[in-house]
C-alpha positions in Angstrom: 32.5 -37.7 -40.2 35.8 -37.3 -40.9 38.0 -35.9 -37.6 41.3 -34.0 -38.5 43.3 -35.1 -36.2 45.2 -31.2 -36.7 41.9 -29.8 -36.2 40.5 -32.0 -34.2 36.9 -32.0 -33.7 36.0 -28.2 -34.2 38.4 -27.9 -37.5 36.8 -24.1 -38.0 37.3 -22.3 -34.4 38.7 -19.6 -35.9 36.2 -18.8 -38.1 33.3 -19.2 -35.2 32.6 -15.3 -34.7 31.6 -14.5 -30.6 29.0 -13.5 -29.4 28.1 -9.7 -29.4 25.7 -8.4 -26.6 23.8 -6.0 -27.0 23.6 -3.2 -24.6 20.3 -3.2 -22.2 17.5 -0.7 -23.3 17.5 2.0 -21.1 14.3 2.8 -19.3 12.0 5.6 -20.7 11.5 8.5 -19.0 8.3 10.0 -20.4 5.3 9.7 -18.1 1.4 8.5 -19.5 -1.0 11.0 -19.7 -5.0 10.6 -19.5 -7.2 12.8 -20.4 -10.7 13.1 -19.4 -13.2 14.1 -21.9 -15.5 16.8 -20.9 -18.6 14.2 -21.3 -16.9 11.8 -18.4 -16.4 15.1 -16.0 -19.9 15.8 -17.0 -21.3 12.8 -16.0 -18.9 12.0 -13.2 -20.6 15.1 -11.5 -24.1 13.5 -12.3 -23.0 10.7 -10.8 -21.8 12.1 -7.8 -24.8 13.7 -7.6 -26.8 11.0 -7.6 -24.9 9.3 -4.7 -25.4 12.4 -2.5 -29.1 12.2 -2.8 -29.2 8.5 -2.3 -27.8 8.9 1.1 -29.7 11.7 1.7 -33.1 9.6 1.0 -31.6 6.6 2.7 -30.9 9.1 5.5 -34.3 10.4 6.1 -36.7 9.2 8.9 -38.9 6.8 8.3 -42.9 8.6 8.4 -46.0 6.4 8.6 -49.2 7.6 6.7 -51.3 6.3 9.2 -49.9 8.6 11.7 -49.9 11.6 9.3 -53.7 10.7 8.2 -54.8 10.0 12.5 -53.7 13.5 13.2 -55.3 14.7 9.8 -57.9 13.4 10.8 -58.0 14.6 14.3 -57.4 18.7 12.7 -60.4 18.0 10.3 -63.0 17.2 12.6 -62.3 20.1 14.6 -61.1 18.3 17.8 -61.1 20.3 20.5 -57.1 20.5 21.6 -56.7 21.6 24.8 -53.4 22.5 25.7 -52.7 18.9 27.7 -53.6 17.6 24.6 -51.5 19.1 22.3 -48.4 18.5 24.5 -49.5 15.1 24.7 -49.8 14.9 21.0 -46.0 16.6 20.1 -44.4 14.4 22.8 -45.8 11.4 20.7 -44.4 13.0 17.9 -41.2 14.1 19.0 -40.9 10.6 20.9 -41.3 8.8 17.6 -38.8 11.2 15.7 -41.4 12.8 13.7 -40.2 16.3 14.2 
């Protein structure tokens, strides 16, 4: 490497172009647009109905088949139901939240 004493280390200093800065990009003012198909809307409404039905079924009281069969047998056998026994059965049913 030869150093020219007149020009120093950077002999072509006058030929170097300054860095040109670009303007910053302006933000895009467009908003995103999403369209939901009619098929997707239909599936969503079916899913909502399904979830409502599932919650309704989950909140139904527990029905014990043994109790229903026992009371059905009493009625089927034409057991004499006087007002005291009817009241007793009704109270038991109400206590167990069957009604």
